[in-house]
N, C-alpha and C positions, 0 to 999 in steps of 0.2 A: 706636739711634744717630740714626735719622731723627727720632724724636720729641724728641730733646734737642739738635738742631742749634742752637737759639736760645741755649743756655747753654754748650755745649761744642762746640768745632770738631771736624770729622770726623777730622782728623789726630790730635788729642789723644785722642779717644775710641778710635780704632783702636789707638793706642799702648798705652792702658790695657787694652784687651781682647786685645791680642796678635794682631790681624788686620791685613791690608793694606788701605790705602785703595782700591787698584785693585779688590780683591775686593769691597769694599762697593759701589762704584759699578757693578760688573758685576752684582751682585745687585739693585741698585736698578733697573737698566734691563731686567732679565730679565722676560719675560712669565710669567704664572702657567701652571703645567702643566695638562694636560687634566683631570686629576683635580680640581685646585683650581677650575677653571672649572665643571666639572660640579657640584661641591659648592655653589658659589655659586648656580647656577641652581636646584638642588634646594632649597637653603635658602630662596630667595625663594618658591618654591611652597609649602613647608612653612609659612612665615610667613603666606601668604595663606589657606591652609586653616585654620590656627589662628585667624586673625582672623575668618574667615567663621563659624566655630563659636562665636563670642563668647568665645573663649579657653577653651573647655571641653574640646576634644579633646586627649587625650594621645597617646602613641606608638602604641597599637594602632589607634585610629580614623584617625589621620593616615596610618599605613601602609596601612590598608584603603582609604582614599580614593585614595592614590597607585596602589594596585594596580588599583582599578576604572578609573582613568584610563589603564591600560595601561603604567604605569611599572614596570620591573623593578628594584626596589631592596630591599635587605635591611633587616630590622627594626633591627639594631644600627646601621646607618648612619643611619637616621632618628633613633634615640635619641641618637647622637653629635651630630648637627647641632642637634637640639633643645636638648641640654645646652649646646652652645657659645653658642647664641643666647638662652639663658635662657627657653625656652618650656616650660610645664608645663600639664597638663590639670587639670580640676576633680576633686577627691576627694569622695566621697559622705560624708554624715553621716546619722544616723538621722532619720527623719521624725517628725512630731508627731501623736499620736493625739488626736482631738477628740470623737469620738462617745462617748456614755455608754450603758451597758447599760439596756435597758428593765426596769422592775421586775416586770412580769407575765410569767408563763410564756407563751411564744408558740408552741411546738411546731413551729418551722421546722427541718427537718433539715439536716445538713451533707452536701450532695451532692457535695462536692469532696474532702474528707479530705486536704487539702494536695497533691492531684494536679492541677496546673494545665495539664496537657498537653491540647492541642486539635488535631485534625487538619484543621480548616477554620474559617473565620470563623463567628462567631455560634453557636458551640456553648457557650461559656462566657464570661460577662462577670464582671469583678470590680469592686467599687465601694467608695468610702469618702469621707470628708470631711477636709479640712485647712483651715488658715487662712493668709491672706496678710496680713502686717503692712503698714500704711501709717501715715503721719504723722497721719492723722485716725481711726485705729482699725483694728480687724481687719475683713476681709471674708472670708467663708467660701467655699470651693470644693469642690463635689461632682463626682466624676468617675465615669465608667463606662468601663472598659478592656477591650478584647477580648483574651482570653488567647492567641489564636492569633498575632496580629500585634503585640500591645502597642499597638495604636492606641487613642487616646482617642476613643471613638465617641459619647460624650455627656458634657456638663459644664454646670454652672450655677454662678453666683455670687450671693450675697446677704449682707446685713448680719446675718442671723440663721441659726440652725441648725434651723429647723422642718422638718417633713416635706415641705413644699412645695419645699424646696431639692433634696432627692434625687428628688422626683417630676419636677421640671423637667429634671434630668440624665437620668433614665430616659426621659422623653418625647422628648428630643432624640435619644437612641440609637435608640429605636423608630422615630422618623420617618426617620432616615437609613438604618437597616439593615433594618427590617421582618423580624425574625427569626421562626423557627418553633420553639417549644419551647426557647429558649435558657435556660441556667441563669444566674441572677443571684446571685452570691456576695458577701456582705458580712460585716462583724462583727455583733455583736448590739446595735448602737446602736438607741436608741429610735426613730429615724427609719425604720430599715429593718424594724423589727418592729411598726410601727404598723398599725392596721386599714386606714387609707387606702392605705398602700403595698401591703399584701397584696391589697386589692381591685383596685388598678391592675394588679398582676402577673397576677391571675386574668383580668381583662378582656383583657389583651394576650397571654395564653398564655405568660407568662414563669414559669419555675420558680424560686421564691426559695430561697436557701440561705444559712445562716450558720455561721460557725466557732464554736469554743468560746470561753468567756469568758476575757479577759485574755491571749490568746496571739496575738501579731502574726504568727507563722508561718502561721496559718490564713488570713491574707489577705496573704501575702508579696508577691504580684505587684503589688497596688495600693500597698503600702508601698514597693516598688521605684520605682514612678513618682514617688511623693512625695519620695523621696530624690533622684531626678534633678532634680525641680522645685526642691528646696531648694538643692542645690549648684551647679546650672547656671543658676539664675535668681534665686531669692530672695536668696541671699547676695551677688549681684552688682548688685542694683538697690535703690535707695532710692526707694520709691513715696510720693508726697506725698498723693494723693487716692485714693478708692475708684474713681472713674471712670478714673483713670490705671491702676489695678491691673487693671480689667476689660480695657482695651485691651491692656495688656502680657501678660496671661495668654492672651488670644485669639491674639496674635501668636506667643507661645511654643508653644502647642499646635498651632494650625492652620498657622502659617507656618514652624515649625521641627521640633517633636517628631514630628508625624505624617508630614510630607512630606519632610524632609531629613535628620534626625538618624540616623546609622548606629548600629544596635543590635547589640551583640555577640551577643545571643541569637538574632538573625535573620540570621546570617552576614554581619553588618555591612551590612545593607540597612535602608532606612527602612520603617516600617509600610505606607505606601502602596505602595511598590515591592514589598514582600514579598507583599502581597495580590494585586497585579497579576500577578506571576509565578506565583502559585498558581492564579489564574483561567486563565491561559494554558495551564499544564500540564494543568489539569482539562479544558479544552476540547479 
């Protein structure tokens, strides 16, 4: 009735609907109930969290964020308010495999056997390569992810897929973490089975490991990171240049994924927070 006052009078609309004009005006002047006011305030906070997450958080992570803020709110209520306001999270898609198997027999064992459990940082790292599309061509991204906290501990980007790309990512991880006897698990890509990579692992005390041929499950944790990268970043950005891609990936990994993004596998904590809590409990 209120929306159509410009075309239909209130009295005529009330007569058509079989309600009284006095009842309409009483409703119009009535203040929202406490529940409606609380929903409005909660909806505003939900919208803020959704925007801060770059539009990627769905119901579980928004509910977790509210819970960590100390708000006692039900999951179904969060889902209802998100539905009312048309808020949705990002859905994952499969990542892209870019490495190719080396032709020669390398003799590198599989030290993981699909068991990615780690009780502390720097016990197991997983690594792989993907590509980032730009208007000026592809740029390749190599990452090293800690299996304990899902933190990206090393990464590098280049316009090529030579062994130096994965060596740069490994060197970054070694410089930041200085591990002792960490297992470095990857697929059987030629970069990871090369002589140069093997020598660098031996020099640093890293134990190389590779999965079987043509099986993504043997490096599932790294594939999971690439799936997150694709659905929460690559599908939402149109990168013009490779320089822009480098800056955007840096901001995604260091400014969001490692430090702020809540991971369902880490009790909805960020990798940095998860490692900090582990260090505190160990002390």
